[in-house]
N, C-alpha and C positions, 0 to 999 in steps of 0.2 A: 420199888425194890432195890436193894443195895446191889452195885456191881460187884463181882467176884474177882479176887486176885488170882493170878496164875496158880499159885500153891492150892488154893481151895478148888480149882477146877480139876488140878491133878488128883486130889483126894477124892474126887466124885468116881474116880475109876471108869471112864467113859472110853473103852477100849476101841469103839468104832470111829471116834471123833478126836479131832485135832484143832487147837485154838490157833487160828490164823487171823491176823490184824484184829478187828474188833469181835469177830464171831466164832462160834463152833461150826466145823465143817465136816461132812462126811461124804463118801462116795460108796455107793452100793452097785455091785455088778449084777445085771439082769441078762438072762439068757435070750428072752424075747421082749419086744415093746409091750406086748400085752401084760406080761408079768410085771413090768414096771408100772404100767398104768394101774393095776390093781393094788401094787404095793402103795403107790401114791395115794390111791383112794382110801386106803386103810389109815395112812399117815393124815390125810386131810380130815377124816373123822377124830382122830386122836387130838388134832389141833382144835378142832371144833369144841371138843370136851374140855380142853384146857384153856380155851380162850386165846391161844397163842399159837402162831403158825410159822413154819419154816419158809425160806426163800427155796424156790425148786428149779432145777434145770435138769433136762432128760434128753438124751440122744439113745441111738441103738446102742446097747451095751452097757450103759450105766445110767444112774441117777445121782445127782449131786445136791446135796442140802446144805444150808446155812441156816442155823438159829442164833438170833440175836434180839436183845431188847432195846426198843428205842427210848426208853424211859428209865434207864439205869441210873441209880443215884450215886454220885461220886462226892466224897467229902474231902476237901483239901486240908491243908495243915492247920487252918484257922477254924475247922469245923464247919465251914459254909458249903452247902449243898449244891451240887450242880447236876443237871441232867444231862446224861451222855448216851451214846449208843454203845453198848457193851453187854457181855455176858452176865446174866443174873441167875438166881435159882430156877426161874421158870424155864430158862433155856436148858439147864442141866436136867431138870425132870422131863422135858420134852424130848431130849436127846435120848435119854435112858428108855423112854417108852418108844421111840422110833427103832432103837436097837432091838427091843423085845418083838415089835412088828416085823422086822427084818428076819428074825430067826422064825417067826411063825410062817413067814411066806418062803422061806429057804432062800433068802437073798443074802449074798455074802458082802460083807464090807472090805474095803480096800483103801484104809486110811493114809497109807503111804502116798496114794496118788492125788490127794487133795492139794489145791494151791489157789492162791488169790493175788490179783495184780492190782497195785495202786501206782499213781502217779506223784511225784514230787517236784517241786520247783524251789530254787534258793532265791529269796528275795529278801530285802530289809524293809519292804513296803507291802506286807500282805494285805493289810487293811485297804490300801489304794487299789491293788490289782485284783484281789478276790471278786469284786462284783463283775469285772469283765469276764473272769472264767467261769463264774456261776451263770451268767447269761449265755456263754457259748456252749458250755458242756450241758446245762439242764434247761435254759430257757426262764429260769425262776431265780429271783433274789433270795428266795427262802432256803436255797440250798447252800448258802454261805454260813457256815457256822452250826449247820445241822447236826445235832449229836456230838458236838465237839467243843472244847473250851477255846478252840482258836478260830481262825477264818476257813478252816478247811472246807472243801466243796464236796457235798455229798447229795446224790441224787436219791430221793426217797423211794424211787421205783426200781433202783438198782440197774438202770440202763447203761450207765458208764462207770468207770473206775473211780474211786475216790481221788481227790486232788489235795495234798497238803503242802504246806509251805514251811520250808526251812528258814532259819534266821539269818544264815549267812549271806552276804553279799559276794557272789562271785567275781573273781577278776581273771579275765582271759580264759574261761573254760565253760563248760555248758551249764546251763541253768536248769533244764529239766532232766530228769532220770526216772527209771521205773524201779518200782519196788516188788520183789517176787516173794510171796509168803508161801513156804513149803512145810511139810511135816518134818520134825526134827530128824527122823531116822533116814532121810534122803539127802540131807544138806550136803554132808560131805561128798556124796555121789555126784550131786549137782555141781559142786564147785570143781570136782575132778573132771566133768565133763566139759565145763567152761575152759579150763586149763588145757585140756587136750585139743580143744578147737582154736587154740591160739590166744586165748584171753590171759589176763592177769589178775592177781589179787593186788588191789590198791591198799586197802586198809582192813585187817582182821582183828583191831584192838579190842573190838567189842563182839567178836565171835564167841559162841555160835549165834548169838542173836541178830548180829548184823554183820555181814561181810560184804565189803565195797569191791566190785569186779569191774573190769574195763576190758572193751575190745581192743583190736590193733590200731584204732584210730584215737583211742584214749576216751570213747564215751563210756559212761559209767552206769552201772545198774547195782542194786543192792539186793542181796539175798538175805531174807529175813525168816527166823524161826523162834518159837517160844518153848523151849525145852522145858521151863519150869511148869508149864501147864499140861505136860503130858505125864500120865501115870507112870511111874517107876516099875519096871518089870520085877 
């Protein structure tokens, strides 16, 4: 099934969901653990019917969901097809059905609260170093390049954050950094919080998609958001 572009996701009008990194994410607020379990049971039945299931995390107070397709089709400029991990129409359909289930169960969405963490490392030798990180993070060589066009490390079970490789060879600075994906409507607030805590903006030339921030020691992190995938008000 073809991967969907950000604009196509926005056109789907998924008010409860935000596109972060590769997938669609939602948080639903539950007043009791039992209500969350009953909500997830209904979500599971919907997934069984669709033959496609979300990734789930639940604690007291909320349920986090992500839906993403492991077999999305990406076509490059030459028309060559590649299988990647990305959002497809089946994710949009499942997200829409989950929103309906949430309404039926009286469960409120909190889309501004979603977030996703990934790791990045700058290296000119990703093919050389990737097997080491695949072994360390997941214990499996199959995680190298999983759902990606490059050497990115992805654990199929979702136990650890994705690790991707930048092409730059750093000189005299950190190689590793974190990437924090947030909903577009909270990006400015998050940056303001970093600045209030003593951090600085290193590079906002690609904002709002990417804003490079640093702490007082110069350690960098990147705040990421996909405003193009969000339905316009």
